[in-house]
N, C-alpha and C positions, 0 to 999 in steps of 0.2 A: 504494500500500500504506500510506503514511503517513496518507492520508485515511481509509482503511478502519480503521486502528488508532484514529484519533480518534473515528470513528463508534461503534466498539465501546466505547470508554471512556465516551462520552456515554450509551450505552444502559445501561451498568452503573450509572451515577449515578441512573437512574430505575427500575431493576429492583426490583419489589416484593419479591422474595426477599432482596434485599440491604439493604432499608430498616433493619433492626436494626444493620447494619454501615456505615451511610452515612458516618460520620465517618472510618472507616478507608479506605473506598473513595475518599472525597474526598481524603484525604491522599495516597494512592497516585496518584490522578489528577493531582494537582498536582505530584508528583514525576516522573511519566512523560510528561505531555503538555505540549508547548511551543507557542509562538506559530507555529512552523513547521507543527505539526500542524493548528492552526486555519486557517492560510493554505491548506494543502493541501486541507483539507475544504471550505473556502470556494470554492476554484477547481475542485473536482471536479465534473464534469458530472452525476453521479448525486446528490450530496449538496447542493451549492451552499450549504453552511452552514446548512441548514434547522434543525438542532438546536443551533446555537451560540447562546450568550447574546449580548446586545448587547455586553458587555465582551469576549467572545471575538472577535466580529466586528471590534470596534475594534482589538484587538490584532493581528489578521490584517492589517487595513488599514495600521496603523502599521508593521508589519514590511515590508509591500510597499513603503511609502514609504522606509523605511530602506535596503532593498536597492536601490532605484532612485531616489535623491534627485535625480538629474538629470532625472527624468521624473515630475513630480508629477501629470501628466495620467493616470497609471495608475489613479488612484482613479475617475476618470470612466469609464474603460474597464471597470473592475471593476464599477461600478454598472450599466453597460449589459449586461455579461455576465450578472450575476445576474438582471437584469430580462428578459433574452432580447430586448433591443431592438437596433437597428442599432449596430454592424455584425455582430451575431451573430444569424443567422437562426434562427427557431423550429425549423427542421428539424435544425439542429445540436444543439439541446437536447432533441430528441424522445427518447422511450424507446427507439426503434429504434437510435439512435446511442449511447445511454448504457448500456443493459444488455448 
């Protein structure tokens, strides 16, 4: 659910109807969305951080390292996960499993 909330906020930032209010939406986004939202979105099978900015992805990775400082290899695992490579089979990331 936190990944879904992040995705909704990201869609609000690009909504044509809200363009005149972009500064207000951006301010609320910055108040509501945290690095935990970015990490959840990045790890979600459906979203895989597709709409995150590079800065948001970096914040998610840094949070993951902060949460698991004794396991710096989690970044390599995260890269493998997002790329759909070993040890994460393509079938795990298929739309049948995600939706």
